[in-house]
N, C-alpha and C positions, 0 to 999 in steps of 0.2 A: 264700927263705920257708919257714918252718918247717913244712911241708909233707911226708909220708912216703906210701909205697905202704900203711898199715896203714889200713885204713876200720876196726877195730874199735869198735865205740863207735857205727859213723855211724849205723844202722838198728836203729834204737831207738824208744821210741813217740811222741818228738818229732817225731821226721822223719816219721814217718807223719800226725803229726799237719798238720802244716806243708810237707808234700808239693804237695798241690792249691795253685797260683797265685792268692794274692791281692793283688790291686794295693792300692798304697802311697796311702789316701785320707782320710788324718787330715779329719778335720771338726773337730779342734781348732782356735778361733779366736784370732788375736791378741788381747789383754789383757784371757783371760778364765783366769780360775784352772785352775791345769790337777790331773788327777786323780793322788789323793793312793797313793801305794804303802810297802811295807815290804820289804824283799830284805836278803838278808844281802851285808857286803862282803865279801869271800875275804882282797883285799889289807890290812884293816887287821884281820881279825877280830872282826868286831863287826855290829849289824844298824841298817840305813838308814831312815830316813823321808822322803820330800819335804819335809815340814814339820819335820824338825829346820831346816831352812838358811832357812824362813820369818823375815821379820824383821832376820833375819843377812847372808845374803851371796847374790848370783845364782847361780844352777846351770846347767849343762850337761849334759841329758840325752845322750848319746851311744848312742845302740842300737846294737849291733855284730852282722854273723855270722860267729861260728866255730862248724863244725859239731862237731870233736870238738877234743880238745888238741895232734891231730896234723892235725890237717885245717882248714886257714883259706880263708874264701873270698877268691879271688882279685883283687876288689874292694875289699876291707876291710882286708886284712893291711898293707896301706903306710899306712891311713889308723890303724890300732892304733899301730903302729910310730911314726908320727910324730903323733899326741894325745901317746904316752908320752914322746918326744925334747920335746915341746914345755910337758910339762903345769905346768910352773913359771909360763910365759908366760902364764897364764890364770888361775894364784893369784897372783900378783904383781897380777893386775889386780881380786884379791878372787872369784874364781869357781870353786868347785869345780864338777871334771869328775868324773861319775861316769857312767862307762861300763858298758853294761848287755848281758849277753852271754845265751844259751839255752843255755850249758853247765852240766851241773851242780855240785855244790862240789865235787867230785872232780876234773874235767876244768879247772874253772877253777883251781883251785889250783893244776895243773901250768900252764895259761899264764902264770900272774901268774909262778910258776917260771922259765919259759923265756924269757919276752920281758923280765923284771923289770922289772913293770909296776908303777909307781910311783901312780896312779892309782886312786882307790878303783874295781873292781869288780866289779860287781853279780852276782851267779847270781839267775836266774831259768827256769829248767827248764822251768815249765808254761806258759811265753808269756803270764801273766796280763798286765802291763803291756804287754807287746810289743802285745797283742791294744787294753789300754785306751786304749793312744797309736795304732790302726789302723795301724802302718809297714807293714802286710802280711806275704805270706810266700811263699817260691817254694822248689822243691826241696830239700825237709826241714827249714830252716829260717826266721825271721822274716830281715824284711829290714833295712837300715837305715835309722838316720833320726837328724836333732838338732834338740834343743830345746832354747831360753837360754830362761830362766825368770829374771822378776826378783827381789828377795830378797821381795816382796809377792806372791809364788808368780803372778805372769801370766806366760803365752806370750808372749815379745816376739820370737821369730826360731824359723822351722821348716823344717828342708831331708827331703825324704823321699828318699827312693832311686830313680832311675832310672836305666837302661844309658848315659845321656847326661853325667849325674853321682849316682855309688852314694851320694857323701859330699861335707860339707861342706867345703872349703878350711880349713885350718886358716887363714890370713890374713883371709875372709872371718868368720868366728867369732870373730878376736882384734876386726875393725873392729867387729862388731853391738854385744862388749860396751861399746864406749866408745858407741853411740844410748841405751843404758837406763843409764849413770852418772851 
């Protein structure tokens, strides 16, 4: 795992805003339209809106915990690696994966470089999207969660962080795609 004893950049405004635990309680309901957002895609150097995919293809929003470009959540790091390794399996099924992190642009650029991230990595340092999707927060960063959205922009599957299951399994996500096509 790419971590070090270098905690520089960890204690910032985002850390203190997200320090107090708030459980993942997303009230977003299956079948309902999803919350619109626009964020920078660090991997491809462009702006991305959720509505860019409406009437075109399903989208998997994958909220992840990265504290800094050198400090990853130990529960999320294996998931990030697995999602990156399996990115083509999602795109072959016609689904775009948008990984969303609370790291700033500079930190996110380093993550893309260090991990060889292929999927769009969206930077949300103000955590507005994390809050809109009610994924919760703890110990300085928002919690993880996955939301599968069909091409009409409606929620078809969600997985919220718990200590028993921090992230949805890759095979579970791929199987859920089959149910919306």
